[in-house]
C-alpha positions as CSV (number, residue, x, y, z in Angstrom):
1,X,5.8,-2.7,-17.9
2,X,5.1,-1.3,-14.4
3,X,2.0,-2.1,-12.3
4,X,0.0,0.0,-9.8
5,X,-1.1,-2.7,-7.3
6,X,-0.1,-5.8,-5.3
7,X,-2.5,-8.6,-4.8
8,X,-2.5,-11.1,-1.9
9,X,0.9,-12.7,-1.3
10,X,2.6,-10.6,-4.1
11,X,5.8,-9.0,-3.0
12,X,8.1,-6.1,-3.7
13,X,11.8,-6.5,-3.2
14,X,14.4,-3.7,-3.0
15,X,14.3,-1.6,-6.2
16,X,10.7,-2.7,-7.1
17,X,8.0,-0.1,-7.3
18,X,4.3,0.6,-8.1
19,X,3.5,3.4,-10.5
20,X,0.2,5.1,-10.5
21,X,-1.9,4.8,-13.7
22,X,-1.4,8.6,-14.6
23,X,2.5,8.1,-13.9
24,X,2.6,11.0,-11.4
25,X,3.3,8.8,-8.2
26,X,5.7,6.1,-7.6
27,X,5.9,3.9,-4.5
28,X,9.4,2.4,-4.3
29,X,11.0,-0.1,-1.9
30,X,14.4,1.6,-1.9
31,X,17.8,-0.2,-1.6
32,X,18.2,1.2,2.0
33,X,15.0,-0.7,3.1
34,X,12.7,2.3,3.1
35,X,9.4,2.3,1.3
36,X,8.7,5.7,-0.1
37,X,6.0,7.4,-2.3
38,X,7.3,10.1,-4.6
39,X,5.7,12.7,-6.8
40,X,8.7,14.5,-8.3
41,X,9.8,14.7,-4.5
42,X,9.2,12.4,-1.5
43,X,5.6,12.5,-0.3
44,X,5.6,9.7,2.4
45,X,7.8,7.0,3.8
46,X,7.9,4.1,6.3
47,X,11.0,5.5,8.1
48,X,12.6,2.1,8.1
49,X,15.9,2.9,6.4
50,X,18.7,0.6,8.0
51,X,16.3,-1.8,9.7
52,X,17.1,-4.6,7.3
53,X,13.9,-4.6,5.2
54,X,14.2,-7.1,2.4
55,X,10.7,-7.5,1.0
56,X,7.2,-5.9,1.3
57,X,4.3,-8.4,1.2
58,X,0.5,-7.7,0.7
59,X,-0.9,-10.3,3.1
60,X,-4.3,-12.0,2.8
61,X,-5.5,-10.1,5.9
62,X,-5.1,-6.7,4.2
63,X,-1.9,-5.7,6.0
64,X,1.1,-4.6,4.1
65,X,4.2,-5.8,6.0
66,X,7.9,-5.3,5.4
67,X,10.1,-8.3,6.4
68,X,13.8,-8.8,6.9
69,X,15.5,-11.7,4.9
70,X,15.0,-13.9,8.1
71,X,11.2,-13.1,8.0
72,X,11.2,-10.6,11.0
73,X,8.6,-7.9,10.5
74,X,10.0,-4.4,10.7
75,X,7.0,-2.4,9.7
76,X,3.3,-3.0,8.9
77,X,0.5,-0.8,7.5
78,X,-2.3,-1.6,10.0
79,X,-4.7,-0.5,7.2
80,X,-7.1,-3.5,7.1
81,X,-8.0,-6.4,9.3
82,X,-10.1,-8.7,7.2
83,X,-9.4,-12.0,5.6
84,X,-9.8,-11.9,1.8
85,X,-7.8,-13.9,-0.6
86,X,-8.6,-11.2,-3.2
87,X,-7.1,-8.4,-1.1
88,X,-5.4,-5.8,-3.2
89,X,-3.3,-2.6,-2.5
90,X,-3.3,0.0,-5.2
91,X,-1.4,3.3,-5.7
92,X,-4.0,5.8,-6.8
93,X,-3.6,8.7,-9.2
94,X,-3.8,10.9,-6.1
95,X,-0.7,9.1,-4.5
96,X,-2.5,7.1,-1.9
97,X,-1.8,3.4,-1.3
98,X,-5.3,2.1,-0.8
99,X,-6.4,-1.4,0.4
100,X,-9.2,-3.2,-1.5
101,X,-10.6,0.1,-2.8
102,X,-11.2,1.4,0.9
103,X,-10.2,5.0,0.6
104,X,-10.7,5.6,4.4
105,X,-7.8,3.1,5.2
106,X,-5.3,4.6,2.9
107,X,-1.6,4.8,4.1
108,X,-1.1,8.4,3.0
109,X,-4.3,10.4,3.3
110,X,-3.0,13.8,2.1
111,X,-2.5,14.7,-1.5
112,X,-0.1,17.3,-2.9
C-alpha cells in the first residue's frame, strides 16, 4: 500500500515514494540521492544526485530536509517555518508537495 503524505518525523529512504491519490504523480527518493516528482516523465527534482542523500525527513517545523547517513543536511524545502507536531506534507492530485494544506507554500507550483 502506498501513501501520499509524510507526517512529522516520518522519513523516506532511497527507493521510497509518495503516490498521489489519483495515481498520476509519484514523488520518489531515488537511489542516486535525488528527490523527484514524476507524471509519466520527470516534473520536478531537488538536483541532489551524487550529494550522498540517505533520507528525507518531514520535520516538526514544516521543513522537508534531505540528510546524508552522517546527518549532514544536503537540501531543504524552506516551505514552512512554524512549529506544529501535526505538520504534514502531501503529494496532491495536481503533483504539488504541499505542507499542512498550505497551497501557497508548495514545492512545485506548476502543474502539467
